[in-house]
DOLUMKE-560664 format. One line per 10 residues: for each residue y, x, z of C-alpha. Coordinates in pm, 1 decimal. Example, Ala and Ser with C-alpha at 12.3 -4.5 7.8 and 13.67 -1.06 7.14 Angstrom:
<filums>
-450.0:1230.0:780.0 ~ -106.0:1367.0:714.0
</filums>
This chain:
<filums>
1272.1:-7129.5:-153.3 ~ 1315.4:-6799.3:-385.0 ~ 997.7:-6660.8:-472.3 ~ 974.5:-6308.9:-314.2 ~ 927.4:-6023.9:-597.0 ~ 612.3:-5888.7:-343.8 ~ 392.4:-6038.1:-107.7 ~ 355.1:-5836.0:227.3 ~ -5.7:-5753.4:131.3 ~ 120.3:-5575.1:-244.0
395.9:-5413.9:-3.2 ~ 165.1:-5294.0:217.4 ~ -73.0:-5149.3:-53.4 ~ 213.9:-4978.5:-213.9 ~ 300.6:-4805.7:110.5 ~ -29.4:-4677.3:142.6 ~ -43.2:-4540.4:-182.5 ~ 285.9:-4362.9:-116.9 ~ 173.5:-4223.5:195.4 ~ -150.8:-4093.6:-31.7
65.5:-3917.5:-277.2 ~ 301.9:-3769.5:5.5 ~ -10.1:-3622.1:152.7 ~ -183.6:-3499.5:-177.6 ~ 151.8:-3349.5:-277.5 ~ 175.9:-3190.4:47.4 ~ -169.6:-3049.1:30.4 ~ -134.0:-2928.4:-349.7 ~ 159.6:-2748.6:-238.3 ~ -37.3:-2571.5:56.1
-312.3:-2465.1:-175.1 ~ -70.3:-2330.9:-408.6 ~ 91.3:-2109.4:-157.9 ~ -241.4:-2005.4:-23.3 ~ -378.3:-1906.1:-366.7 ~ -64.3:-1697.4:-464.8 ~ -27.6:-1516.7:-138.2 ~ -130.7:-1144.5:-153.4 ~ -505.6:-1110.1:-87.3 ~ -613.7:-1049.1:261.6
-940.6:-961.5:401.8 ~ -1088.4:-1244.1:622.5 ~ -1099.4:-1004.8:895.6 ~ -1036.2:-640.5:1020.4 ~ -1321.4:-402.4:982.6 ~ -1418.6:-212.5:1305.9 ~ -1417.6:172.4:1198.8 ~ -1492.2:449.1:1452.4 ~ -1189.2:664.9:1448.6 ~ -979.9:445.9:1268.2
-722.4:218.8:1429.7 ~ -573.7:-16.0:1159.8 ~ -199.5:-133.6:1216.8 ~ -86.8:-277.6:885.3 ~ -152.7:-321.4:501.6 ~ 107.3:-355.8:252.2 ~ -10.8:-526.7:-88.4 ~ 316.8:-505.6:-268.1 ~ 682.4:-641.8:-262.7 ~ 610.1:-1011.0:-268.3
320.9:-1269.0:-340.1 ~ 367.2:-1308.2:-725.2 ~ 118.9:-1093.7:-917.2 ~ 397.0:-906.0:-1066.4 ~ 504.1:-796.8:-712.1 ~ 167.9:-651.8:-605.0 ~ 20.4:-304.3:-633.7 ~ -196.5:-213.3:-904.1 ~ -379.5:115.3:-816.9 ~ -94.6:294.8:-600.8
-175.8:654.6:-621.9 ~ 94.1:878.0:-405.6 ~ 242.0:790.8:-81.7 ~ 536.1:996.8:79.9 ~ 745.5:960.8:405.9 ~ 1093.9:1058.3:503.5 ~ 1289.9:1149.3:831.2 ~ 1350.6:791.6:892.1 ~ 986.3:650.8:840.8 ~ 1055.8:491.0:547.9
742.2:476.8:317.3 ~ 731.2:552.9:-92.1 ~ 446.7:446.1:-286.6 ~ 401.3:543.3:-664.6 ~ 245.2:230.0:-787.8 ~ 77.7:385.8:-1066.7 ~ -60.5:113.3:-1267.1 ~ 288.2:-54.0:-1264.4 ~ 474.7:279.5:-1353.6 ~ 728.3:213.1:-1070.9
798.4:333.1:-728.3 ~ 829.9:73.2:-427.5 ~ 1002.4:162.8:-100.8 ~ 919.2:-6.2:250.6 ~ 1012.9:58.4:599.4 ~ 800.6:177.0:870.9 ~ 685.6:-161.3:942.6 ~ 601.8:-246.7:575.6 ~ 892.4:-432.0:498.9 ~ 985.0:-425.5:137.8
1322.9:-226.5:57.7 ~ 1347.7:-169.2:-328.0 ~ 1185.0:-69.6:-630.0 ~ 1260.9:123.5:-932.8 ~ 1110.7:262.6:-1246.9 ~ 944.2:111.7:-1574.3 ~ 689.6:212.6:-1820.4 ~ 769.1:438.2:-2100.4 ~ 848.0:817.6:-2179.2 ~ 1237.9:790.8:-2222.7
1481.0:898.0:-1983.5 ~ 1449.8:768.8:-1632.3 ~ 1111.4:586.3:-1729.3 ~ 797.7:658.6:-1540.0 ~ 452.5:698.1:-1712.6 ~ 152.3:652.8:-1468.2 ~ 359.5:810.9:-1184.7 ~ 110.5:1020.6:-908.7 ~ 280.5:1237.5:-687.4 ~ 605.0:1188.5:-492.7
789.8:1373.7:-214.5 ~ 1108.0:1286.6:-27.0 ~ 1393.9:1567.6:56.3 ~ 1596.0:1577.2:349.1 ~ 1889.6:1444.4:177.0 ~ 1699.5:1121.0:48.6 ~ 1633.0:1239.9:-315.1 ~ 1303.1:1135.8:-446.8 ~ 1080.0:1364.1:-652.1 ~ 795.3:1201.6:-881.4
537.9:1365.5:-1069.4 ~ 364.2:1205.1:-1394.2 ~ 92.7:1430.3:-1539.5 ~ 63.7:1222.6:-1840.3 ~ 430.4:1290.4:-1930.5 ~ 417.1:1658.3:-1785.8 ~ 742.2:1577.2:-1617.0 ~ 909.4:1581.6:-1269.8 ~ 1163.9:1341.3:-1231.0 ~ 1442.6:1331.4:-957.4
1604.1:1025.3:-833.7 ~ 1885.5:977.1:-555.3 ~ 1812.3:743.2:-271.1 ~ 1897.7:424.0:-426.7 ~ 1646.9:522.7:-702.9 ~ 1891.0:617.2:-970.8 ~ 1785.4:921.0:-1180.7 ~ 1928.9:1255.4:-1117.6 ~ 1735.0:1509.7:-1307.4 ~ 1433.0:1550.9:-1525.5
1226.6:1886.6:-1557.3 ~ 931.9:1959.0:-1762.9 ~ 629.8:2080.3:-1564.5 ~ 285.2:2096.2:-1721.7 ~ 97.2:1852.2:-1592.9 ~ 209.4:1802.4:-1244.9 ~ -6.6:1619.5:-995.7 ~ 150.8:1655.2:-636.1 ~ 481.5:1760.7:-495.9 ~ 558.9:1858.6:-151.5
873.8:1962.9:5.5 ~ 931.0:2230.4:261.2 ~ 1263.8:2318.0:366.7 ~ 1479.1:2402.7:59.9 ~ 1165.0:2448.5:-188.2 ~ 936.0:2220.4:-391.7 ~ 580.0:2305.7:-401.0 ~ 400.7:2124.3:-679.2 ~ 37.0:2124.2:-729.7 ~ -22.1:2097.5:-1126.8
-341.0:2086.4:-1316.2 ~ -434.3:2453.0:-1289.8 ~ -135.7:2631.2:-1069.1 ~ 89.1:2596.0:-788.6 ~ 474.3:2612.6:-884.7 ~ 720.9:2662.5:-637.9 ~ 1072.7:2565.9:-733.7 ~ 1423.0:2508.4:-556.8 ~ 1550.4:2163.6:-505.9 ~ 1701.3:2142.0:-850.8
1357.2:2188.0:-1010.9 ~ 1443.3:2536.2:-1145.4 ~ 1117.5:2747.3:-1111.1 ~ 1098.8:3044.5:-856.5 ~ 739.4:3102.2:-844.0 ~ 403.6:3015.0:-1010.4 ~ 82.4:3108.0:-858.6 ~ -302.6:3095.3:-1013.0 ~ -443.2:2986.1:-1318.1 ~ -710.4:2717.6:-1415.7
-1041.6:2805.4:-1334.0 ~ -1343.1:2809.3:-1037.0 ~ -1267.2:3144.1:-882.3 ~ -1040.7:3220.8:-576.1 ~ -675.1:3155.2:-592.6 ~ -784.9:2941.2:-916.0 ~ -723.4:2586.1:-925.0 ~ -917.8:2254.4:-1132.3 ~ -678.9:1954.3:-1082.4 ~ -583.7:1988.2:-712.8
-462.1:1677.3:-586.7 ~ -340.7:1742.5:-251.4 ~ -79.8:2006.8:-132.7 ~ 128.8:2059.6:214.2 ~ 294.8:2344.3:384.4 ~ 296.5:2420.7:751.7 ~ 574.0:2492.9:940.1 ~ 476.0:2867.2:951.0 ~ 511.1:2882.4:550.6 ~ 96.0:2842.1:513.5
22.5:2629.2:193.4 ~ -312.4:2430.1:186.8 ~ -426.6:2286.9:-119.6 ~ -703.4:2041.1:-174.7 ~ -884.5:2179.5:-484.8 ~ -1026.7:1870.3:-614.3 ~ -1260.8:1931.6:-908.7 ~ -1371.5:2295.2:-749.6 ~ -1443.4:2085.3:-426.5 ~ -1274.8:2298.1:-174.5
-982.8:2361.4:37.4 ~ -759.6:2677.5:-32.4 ~ -504.8:2834.3:203.6 ~ -238.6:3083.2:53.9 ~ 46.2:3257.1:238.3 ~ 416.2:3247.3:187.7 ~ 361.2:3488.5:-124.2 ~ 83.0:3314.7:-261.2 ~ -189.4:3521.8:-139.1 ~ -520.7:3385.4:-40.8
-588.9:3357.1:309.2 ~ -914.7:3151.9:315.5 ~ -1151.6:2943.4:105.9 ~ -1346.0:2673.5:263.5 ~ -1606.2:2525.1:19.1 ~ -1709.0:2612.1:-331.3 ~ -1760.0:2480.8:-660.7 ~ -2057.6:2221.0:-692.0 ~ -2340.1:2285.8:-938.1 ~ -2370.9:1894.7:-984.5
-2259.4:1555.8:-832.6 ~ -2581.5:1547.3:-657.6 ~ -2524.3:1887.3:-504.9 ~ -2613.7:1863.8:-136.7 ~ -2388.5:2153.5:-27.8 ~ -2074.4:1980.7:-160.4 ~ -1798.5:1980.1:122.0 ~ -1658.0:1664.0:-30.8 ~ -1740.2:1378.5:-231.6 ~ -1402.5:1382.1:-422.4
-1123.6:1569.9:-200.4 ~ -785.9:1434.7:-271.5 ~ -457.8:1420.9:-100.8 ~ -423.9:1591.3:208.9 ~ -158.2:1558.0:512.9 ~ -103.3:1806.7:810.2 ~ -41.4:1722.1:1204.5 ~ 148.1:2024.6:1331.5 ~ 88.3:1916.7:1691.6 ~ -279.4:1941.9:1679.4
-320.4:2187.6:1411.5 ~ -510.7:1971.5:1186.4 ~ -561.0:1881.8:824.2 ~ -664.3:1549.9:694.0 ~ -795.8:1512.0:351.8 ~ -921.0:1159.7:187.7 ~ -1225.7:1188.0:16.0 ~ -1220.0:943.4:-243.3 ~ -1587.7:924.9:-327.3 ~ -1690.6:908.4:50.7
-1392.5:620.3:110.8 ~ -1304.0:840.1:424.7 ~ -1090.4:1068.6:596.3 ~ -1186.9:1423.3:646.0 ~ -1036.0:1638.9:926.4 ~ -1048.6:1990.4:956.5 ~ -865.5:2243.5:1177.8 ~ -614.1:2503.1:1042.1 ~ -895.3:2758.1:957.2 ~ -1064.0:2487.8:728.4
-1350.0:2406.1:996.1 ~ -1489.5:2039.4:983.1 ~ -1408.7:1826.2:1282.6 ~ -1476.1:1481.3:1165.1 ~ -1534.3:1235.5:884.3 ~ -1390.0:899.3:947.3 ~ -1402.2:565.2:753.0 ~ -1602.4:345.8:534.8 ~ -1612.3:175.1:221.6 ~ -1502.1:-173.9:201.4
-1237.7:-437.0:165.7 ~ -1133.4:-516.3:508.9 ~ -862.5:-351.8:689.9 ~ -959.2:-33.5:819.1 ~ -1200.4:42.8:527.0 ~ -1116.3:214.3:181.2 ~ -1188.3:192.8:-156.6 ~ -1171.9:552.5:-354.6 ~ -817.1:629.7:-165.3 ~ -625.5:880.6:-361.2
-349.4:1020.4:-78.9 ~ -236.8:1027.2:246.3 ~ 98.2:1105.6:420.1 ~ 193.5:1149.9:770.6 ~ 416.0:883.7:948.9 ~ 447.1:1007.5:1297.7 ~ 177.8:1240.8:1489.8 ~ -178.2:1086.8:1419.0 ~ -37.6:770.0:1219.6 ~ -78.0:834.7:848.9
-20.4:599.6:558.3 ~ -321.3:594.5:316.8 ~ -298.6:499.8:-60.7 ~ -599.3:268.4:-60.1 ~ -619.8:266.2:-452.7 ~ -862.1:57.8:-554.6 ~ -791.9:-204.6:-289.7 ~ -463.1:-221.5:-440.5 ~ -261.1:-160.5:-117.8 ~ -150.1:78.4:136.1
-263.1:101.0:489.1 ~ -102.4:231.8:787.8 ~ -353.1:349.0:1039.4 ~ -416.3:565.6:1349.2 ~ -688.2:852.4:1317.2 ~ -855.9:953.6:1646.0 ~ -1143.2:1201.0:1646.8 ~ -1459.3:1100.6:1847.3 ~ -1399.9:1184.2:2219.9 ~ -1008.8:1098.0:2195.6
-910.9:773.9:2372.4 ~ -779.0:541.4:2102.5 ~ -452.1:323.5:2127.9 ~ -467.6:-12.9:2308.9 ~ -353.0:-247.5:2022.4 ~ -378.3:-619.7:2091.3 ~ -604.5:-782.5:1796.8 ~ -375.5:-986.5:1563.3 ~ -447.8:-1336.3:1585.7 ~ -551.8:-1440.5:1249.2
-577.0:-1804.6:1151.7 ~ -887.1:-1884.7:935.6 ~ -802.6:-2089.8:602.9 ~ -1016.2:-2395.9:675.3 ~ -826.3:-2423.2:1010.0 ~ -481.6:-2380.5:834.3 ~ -613.3:-2630.7:585.6 ~ -711.8:-2900.2:868.0 ~ -377.9:-2824.9:1039.9 ~ -158.1:-2889.7:733.3
-357.7:-3208.6:671.8 ~ -318.2:-3338.6:1011.7 ~ 72.7:-3254.6:996.5 ~ 92.6:-3440.0:674.0 ~ -87.9:-3763.3:803.5 ~ 116.0:-3775.9:1081.1 ~ 451.9:-3741.5:863.3 ~ 282.0:-4020.9:607.7 ~ 217.9:-4244.6:910.3 ~ 578.7:-4211.6:1046.3
712.5:-4285.8:697.5 ~ 501.6:-4572.1:670.5 ~ 594.1:-4722.2:971.9 ~ 985.1:-4639.0:916.9 ~ 939.6:-4824.3:598.8 ~ 765.6:-5139.9:721.8 ~ 1025.4:-5144.0:1013.2 ~ 1304.1:-5161.5:769.7 ~ 1155.8:-5418.0:560.3 ~ 1126.0:-5650.5:880.8
1499.4:-5549.3:970.4 ~ 1610.4:-5647.1:646.4 ~ 1421.0:-5955.7:638.5 ~ 1601.0:-6056.2:968.8 ~ 1917.3:-5957.3:869.1 ~ 1883.5:-6188.6:545.4 ~ 1660.3:-6475.8:560.3 ~ 1523.4:-6615.5:262.7 ~ 1774.0:-6873.4:92.9 ~ 1663.8:-7227.7:3.6
1709.0:-7351.0:-338.4 ~ 2016.2:-7575.2:-423.2 ~ 1944.6:-7951.5:-366.6 ~ 1640.9:-7875.2:-94.9
</filums>
C-alpha cells in the first residue's frame, strides 16, 4: 500500500494548530479595533441638571480623525453642528445626531488656511465665519467649506450672527460688521472699566437686539443695547485667582435660551455650565469635572441646538457633548439608558464566536478528508 503523506494523528494536530491560529488572528483583529476606536468612558457620569445625549470625538477612529482641543461650536437652522478643531487647524461638520459630514481647512497663514481657529458662526445662507486670533483674521467659507473672503480683524475671538449683522468679540472691543465683513461699528476699548473688555470669549445677541458679552478676564457679564450703550454689568474684575467674590472661575462662551429668557455660560475653571436670567441674576451652576459622559474638562464654548439642548466644546476631553440642561425643580426628560457592553464581555463573546467558528472549520475539514478517502481508497502496489 502507498504510504500516506501524513498519519491521522498528524492531520488532527495540524488542524488543531490551524484552529488555534484562526482564533489568535481573530483576537488580534478585535484588539486592534478596540484600541484604535475613539476613547470612551466606561460609563456615563450622573450630573445633577445635566442629561447627556451623546458625545463626538471626531470624524473616525484613526488618530488623525480625532479632535485635538476643539474650541468653538455653532449650529445652523437645520441643526448641523460646526466645530473649530483648533489643535488640528480645521473645521469639522456633523449632523444633529453627531454623524460626520465633512471637514475643511489646514494649518497655515496662507489664503484659505487656518491657524488655531477659535470662534465659528453660520449665516442663514449657510456661509461659515471662522475667527483666528493668532492670524488676526476672519475667514468666510461657503456651505461646502470653500473660501469666499478673508478680512483682517485685530485679534478676533468669537463671532455671532444676528439678522444681517455679524458681531465679533475681539481681544478688547466689540466689532459690528455686515455679512461681507465690512466694519459698521466698533464699541469699547481694552480695560477693566464699564464697557471695556479683556479677552471676551462669549457673545450672543437676543431677538430684541440686546448684546450679551462674557468678559472673560474681567470675570463678568456685560449687556449692551443696540447702540452699544451699557445696560448692566454683573461681576467685577477679581483681585486675584483666589478672590472669594469672583463671579466665575473663568467664564468662557455663552448661549441664550430665548423661550426661558436665560443666559448659559460655560465656566472653564469650575468645569460647569452657569445659568443666569436676562438681567444677570445667577440661577444655577451645573456640572462637574471628569472624563465620563456628562462631565467636563475645561469647556470652552456652548451653542444652542434646540430649546434647552446645547452643544458644549469639552476642550480638554477632546470631544463635544450634546446635553440637555434642566435647573433644579425642573423635570428632566426620560431617556432610556444606553446599553454599553463592557470590554471584557465583548472580548469573551468574540472569543466564544471564534472558538465556535474554529470548531466548525475543524469538523468540516475532517469530514472532507473522510469523504475523499471514501471516494478514493488506497491503491495497492503492483505485484501485490
